Structure formats: structure tokens, C-alpha cells
C-alpha positions in Angstrom: 20.8 -29.3 155.0 24.0 -31.2 154.0 26.4 -30.0 151.2 25.7 -31.4 147.8 27.1 -31.3 144.2 24.8 -29.6 141.7 24.7 -30.7 138.0 22.6 -29.3 135.2 22.7 -31.5 132.1 21.7 -30.6 128.6 19.7 -33.8 127.7 18.1 -36.8 129.2 21.0 -39.2 128.5 23.4 -36.9 130.3 21.0 -36.6 133.2 20.8 -40.3 133.5 24.6 -40.6 133.5 24.9 -37.9 136.2 22.2 -39.6 138.4 23.7 -43.1 138.1 26.4 -44.7 140.2 24.6 -45.7 143.4 25.5 -49.2 144.6 23.1 -52.0 143.5 20.1 -52.7 145.7 19.7 -49.1 146.9 16.1 -47.9 146.5 15.8 -44.9 144.1 14.6 -42.6 147.0 17.7 -43.4 149.0 20.2 -43.1 146.1 23.1 -40.6 146.5 22.1 -38.9 143.3 18.6 -37.4 142.9 16.8 -35.6 140.1 15.2 -32.3 140.8 12.8 -30.2 138.7 10.3 -28.1 140.7 11.9 -29.3 143.9 8.6 -28.8 145.9 9.0 -32.1 147.7 12.7 -32.9 147.7 14.0 -29.6 149.0 11.6 -29.8 152.0 13.2 -33.1 153.1 16.7 -31.8 152.5 16.0 -28.9 154.9 14.6 -31.3 157.4 17.7 -33.6 157.0 15.3 -36.4 156.1 16.9 -36.8 152.6 20.6 -36.1 152.2 21.6 -36.5 148.5 25.2 -36.0 147.6 24.4 -35.0 144.0 21.4 -33.0 142.7 20.8 -33.4 138.9 18.7 -30.4 137.8 16.7 -31.5 134.7 14.9 -28.2 134.0 17.0 -27.6 130.8 15.0 -30.5 129.3 11.7 -28.7 129.7 12.1 -26.9 126.3 12.2 -30.2 124.5 9.5 -32.8 124.0 9.5 -33.6 127.7 7.8 -30.2 128.3 4.9 -30.7 125.9 1.4 -32.2 125.8 0.5 -34.0 122.6 -3.1 -34.8 121.8 -4.3 -37.4 119.3 -7.2 -39.7 118.7 -5.4 -42.3 120.7 -5.2 -40.1 123.8 -2.6 -37.9 125.5 1.2 -38.1 125.6 2.4 -35.8 128.4 6.0 -34.8 129.0 7.2 -35.3 132.6 8.5 -31.8 132.7 5.1 -30.2 132.0 4.2 -28.2 135.1 1.0 -29.1 137.0 -0.5 -25.7 136.3 0.1 -26.0 132.5 -1.7 -29.4 132.4 -4.5 -27.9 134.6 -5.0 -25.1 132.1 -4.9 -27.3 128.9 -8.2 -27.0 127.1 -8.3 -30.7 126.0 -7.6 -31.9 129.5 -10.3 -29.7 130.9 -12.9 -30.8 128.3 -12.1 -34.5 127.6 -10.3 -35.6 130.8 -12.0 -33.7 133.6 -10.8 -36.1 136.3 -7.2 -35.2 135.4 -8.0 -31.5 135.5 -9.7 -31.9 138.9 -6.8 -33.8 140.5 -4.5 -31.0 139.4 -6.7 -28.1 140.4 -7.3 -29.5 143.9 -3.6 -30.2 144.6 -1.6 -27.9 146.8 -1.6 -24.2 145.8 -1.4 -22.5 142.5 2.1 -21.2 143.4 3.3 -24.8 143.9 1.5 -26.0 140.8 3.3 -23.4 138.8 6.6 -25.0 140.0 5.9 -28.7 140.4 6.5 -31.0 137.4 4.2 -33.9 136.6 7.1 -36.3 136.7 8.0 -35.3 140.2 4.4 -35.0 141.4 3.6 -38.7 141.2 7.0 -39.5 142.9 6.3 -37.4 146.0 7.2 -39.4 149.0 4.6 -41.6 150.8 5.1 -40.2 154.2 3.7 -39.0 157.6 4.8 -36.6 160.3 6.9 -39.4 161.9 8.8 -39.7 158.7 9.4 -35.9 158.6 10.6 -35.7 162.2 13.9 -37.4 162.5 13.7 -37.8 166.3 11.1 -40.6 165.8 11.8 -44.1 164.6 10.6 -44.7 161.0 11.1 -47.8 158.9 10.8 -45.8 155.7 13.6 -43.4 156.8 15.7 -46.0 158.7 14.7 -49.6 157.8 14.4 -51.8 160.9 14.0 -48.9 163.4 10.2 -49.4 163.8 7.0 -47.5 162.8 6.0 -44.8 165.3 2.6 -44.4 163.7 1.3 -47.9 164.6 0.7 -46.9 168.2 1.0 -43.1 167.8 -1.3 -40.4 166.4 -2.5 -42.1 163.2 -5.6 -40.2 162.2 -4.2 -39.3 158.7 -2.8 -42.8 158.0 -3.7 -45.5 155.5 -6.2 -48.3 156.0 -5.5 -50.1 152.7 -2.3 -51.6 151.5 -0.7 -51.3 155.0 1.8 -53.5 156.8 3.2 -53.9 160.3 6.2 -51.9 159.0 4.4 -48.8 157.6 0.9 -47.3 157.5 1.9 -43.9 155.8 -0.5 -42.6 153.2 0.3 -41.8 149.6 -0.7 -38.1 149.4 -0.9 -37.4 145.7 -3.9 -36.5 143.6 -2.8 -36.6 140.0 -1.7 -40.2 140.3 -5.3 -41.3 141.0 -6.4 -40.0 137.6 -3.5 -41.8 135.9 -4.2 -45.1 137.6 -8.0 -44.8 136.9 -7.4 -44.1 133.2 -4.9 -46.9 132.7 -2.0 -44.6 131.9 1.5 -45.8 131.2 4.8 -44.4 132.2 7.8 -44.1 129.9 11.3 -43.9 131.4 14.9 -43.7 130.5 17.5 -45.2 132.8 21.0 -46.8 133.0 19.6 -49.8 131.2 17.8 -47.9 128.5 14.2 -47.0 127.9 11.1 -48.9 129.1 7.4 -48.5 129.5 5.6 -49.3 132.8 1.9 -49.5 133.5 1.1 -46.8 136.0 -0.6 -49.4 138.2 2.8 -51.1 138.5 4.8 -48.0 139.3 4.3 -47.8 143.1 5.0 -50.6 145.6 3.1 -51.3 148.8 5.3 -51.1 151.9 5.3 -54.7 152.9 8.6 -55.5 154.8 10.5 -52.8 152.9 8.7 -49.5 153.2 11.8 -47.6 152.0 11.2 -49.1 148.5 8.4 -46.9 147.1 8.5 -47.5 143.3 9.9 -49.9 140.8 12.2 -47.2 139.4 15.9 -47.8 139.7 18.5 -45.2 140.8 19.1 -42.9 137.9 15.9 -43.8 136.1 14.0 -40.8 134.9 10.3 -40.6 134.0 10.0 -39.0 130.6 6.3 -39.3 129.5 2.9 -40.4 130.5 0.5 -41.8 127.9 -3.2 -41.7 128.7 -5.4 -43.7 126.3 -8.6 -42.2 124.9 -11.8 -44.0 126.0 -15.5 -43.6 126.3 -15.1 -43.0 130.0 -12.7 -40.1 130.0 -15.3 -37.4 129.7 -17.7 -38.7 132.3 -15.1 -38.5 135.0 -14.9 -36.9 138.4 -12.5 -36.4 141.3 -13.8 -35.8 144.7 -11.5 -34.8 147.5 -12.6 -34.7 151.2 -10.3 -32.9 153.6 -10.3 -30.9 156.8 -10.3 -27.6 154.9 -11.0 -26.8 151.3 -7.6 -25.7 150.2 -3.9 -26.6 150.6 -4.7 -29.8 152.4 -4.1 -33.5 151.8 -7.2 -35.7 151.3 -8.6 -37.7 154.2 -10.4 -39.6 151.5 -10.7 -39.1 147.8 -12.0 -40.9 144.7 -11.3 -40.6 141.1 -14.0 -42.2 139.0 -14.6 -42.6 135.2 -17.7 -44.1 133.7 -19.0 -45.3 130.4 -22.8 -45.5 130.6 -25.5 -46.7 128.3 -28.5 -44.9 129.7 -28.2 -45.7 133.5 -26.3 -49.0 132.9 -22.6 -49.2 133.5 -20.6 -50.5 130.6 -17.3 -49.6 132.2 -16.3 -48.1 135.6 -12.9 -47.0 136.9 -12.4 -46.2 140.6 -9.2 -45.0 142.2 -8.9 -44.1 145.9 -6.7 -41.6 147.7 -6.1 -40.5 151.3 -6.8 -44.0 152.5 -4.0 -46.2 151.0 -0.2 -46.5 151.0 -0.1 -46.3 147.2 -2.5 -45.0 144.4 -5.3 -47.5 144.9 -7.4 -49.1 142.1 -10.6 -50.6 143.5 -11.1 -53.3 140.9 -13.6 -55.4 142.8 -15.8 -52.3 143.2 -15.5 -51.7 139.4 -16.4 -55.2 138.5 -19.5 -55.1 140.7 -20.9 -52.2 138.7 -20.4 -53.5 135.2 -23.7 -54.3 133.6 -25.6 -52.9 136.5 -27.8 -49.7 136.7 -25.9 -47.0 138.6 -27.9 -45.9 141.6 -27.3 -45.4 145.3 -27.7 -49.1 146.0 -25.2 -50.3 143.5 -22.8 -47.5 144.3 -23.0 -48.4 148.0 -22.3 -52.1 147.2 -19.3 -51.1 145.2 -18.1 -48.9 148.1 -18.4 -51.8 150.5 -16.2 -54.0 148.2 -13.6 -51.2 147.8 -12.9 -51.4 151.6 -12.8 -55.1 152.0 -9.8 -55.9 154.1 -9.2 -52.4 155.4 -7.0 -52.4 158.5 -7.8 -49.6 160.9 -5.9 -48.2 163.9 -6.9 -46.2 166.9 -7.5 -42.8 165.2 -8.2 -43.6 161.6 -11.2 -45.9 161.6 -13.4 -43.1 160.5 -11.7 -43.3 157.1 -13.6 -46.4 156.1 -17.2 -45.0 156.3 -15.8 -41.6 155.0 -14.2 -43.4 152.0 -17.3 -45.4 151.2 -19.4 -42.2 151.2 -16.8 -40.5 149.0 -17.1 -43.3 146.4 -20.9 -43.2 146.3 -21.0 -39.4 146.0 -18.3 -39.4 143.3 -20.0 -42.1 141.2 -23.4 -40.4 141.4 -21.9 -37.0 140.6 -20.1 -38.5 137.6 -23.4 -40.1 136.4 -25.1 -36.7 136.6 -22.5 -34.9 134.5 -23.6 -33.4 131.2 -21.3 -34.3 128.4 
């Protein structure tokens, strides 16, 4: 771990000032100044010498303000970015009205980590693989232009959707899938003021610049998530398939939310994890279900559409049939929910 300067500002505006100053064009994840709250992702990379920030801006003093609270209204939820994962997991309204959010939190990491990790930091955990974590291997995400070791390496855990010839690392988060499925928005404050971003627009596919992971600028801080209320939020389900039942990233996962009239789909939301380079919204699959009876046949058709254009490698081709089965099962389980 390299030496760094530690700052602990009193408010969001001071935090932004302390975290600003990187030269223009530098991706937020490679900026010299980095925010830290729970630190469950960043400190790992600092120990591995994968990330070497010169300044850490500790924002935990902001947690006693509105940024550490969950507000509930008829319009939906407004969740502060410094709410801890475990706090949101235990919130009675999230448990009863937004079960897909509860499930994505409960099935992430361990309870000890969820007690520490903030919701703002959780969605910004790095899209990565073991070649990114091990500095002896070339990695375009870590060192642009050096190559992607996963392309011809061991790539069982890697993505099949949203990939490029520069990077096939998988986005590992769970909570982000609930947010993208429920059309959440992200509020931020940064060097150029405040703005609101659709959650679906937050993450960027790797393309030719896999070191650029989000649309956030250096020094831009997530402050809130807003999740609109809807008829689909209660009939929602998150299914996570992994090698073992705890403390493991998904090989394939699906966050689904349904508005049904009898057996007929009025609205469907489907987000996929474990198979893509970013939180992935399967919009063609959703459209195929609208106005149709939900059964194994229509769910299977939606699953086929969800994996159109999937690009597999030597070891990860199994993710396509696994992902399809995950979608079908999640949809049918959501249909069977008693609400």
C-alpha cells in the first residue's frame, strides 16, 4: 500500500472540494483523490497496489445527515447514499414493498460487510476479474492498452453480454440490479454542481476504454437514490445462482418485477447480473412479455431474447443456458408470490 493523505470533511460540499483537482479526462476510478465510506472494495485494491490514491476523502461524518436516511412516501423511496447495506436490508418498507431490493441486499457478501458497506459505494464497486486484481498480468482496465489476459485465459466467471475485445470482466454487484429494474435515479453533487442521472445511464460498457466505468466525474459524489413506487414493486424477486450459497458472486442472477392482471403481464422488469459487464436491463425480453400470459413458454421466449448477441469464450459458454434458466425461474417465482 502506498502512502496517502487522509481527509475527513464535515459536509458534502467540502468533500467534493477535497476530492477535486485531478486533471481533465482522468476517469473517476483513476483519479488521485478517492472517496471512502465503508471501504470494503477500495481498501482491498490499495493493499493489492491495484489502486493508489494520493488522497482519501472519508465521508462518514455525513452519515448523520440526510445522506444517512431512508425516506418513504407515496411516490416511492429516497435513500441516502451513506445508508449501510444492512440498514436498508432491515428496513420494514423495503422488506414488504420492495422485496427485490431486500433480496439483492440480503444475498450480497456477508452480514459483517453489509454492516460496513454504504449503498453509494456498493453500486460503484469495480467491474473486475482476477487478472485485474493481480498486477503481474496485463489488464486494459488497470493499464489501458496493455491487453486483456482474460480473453484467452481462464474466463469461467467472465461476462457474455456487453463485452468488447478490450475487456470481458463482469460487474459483480447485486443491489444495482434492483435499482436498474425499478427505474431508479441517482442524485449527485460534484465540482459542477448537482445533477440527477437515470440509474440505467450510470455505468458504461467497456468498449475501447474499459478503465472508464461510470459517467461520474472525479470528485463527483453520489448523494441519494430515488426509487419510484409502482404496481410492480411488491411482486418482485431476485434469484442469485452461484457456486456456493453464501459469500460468493453470481454466476447468473435475475432481478424481476411484475405487474400482473390475472396471469397476463401488464408490465415486466428484468435485470441480469453475473453475465454482463454492467448492470444489464433486458428490455427486449420485457417487451415480449407485455400483454402475454406468463407461463413457462412465454418466460422461455423472453429468456431467449435476453441473451441475443451473447459472446462466449472458452470457459463461460455455460452462462447462456444458466442465465436463461435463471430468468425463467425468477419470473415464475415472482408470479407465484402472494402479495
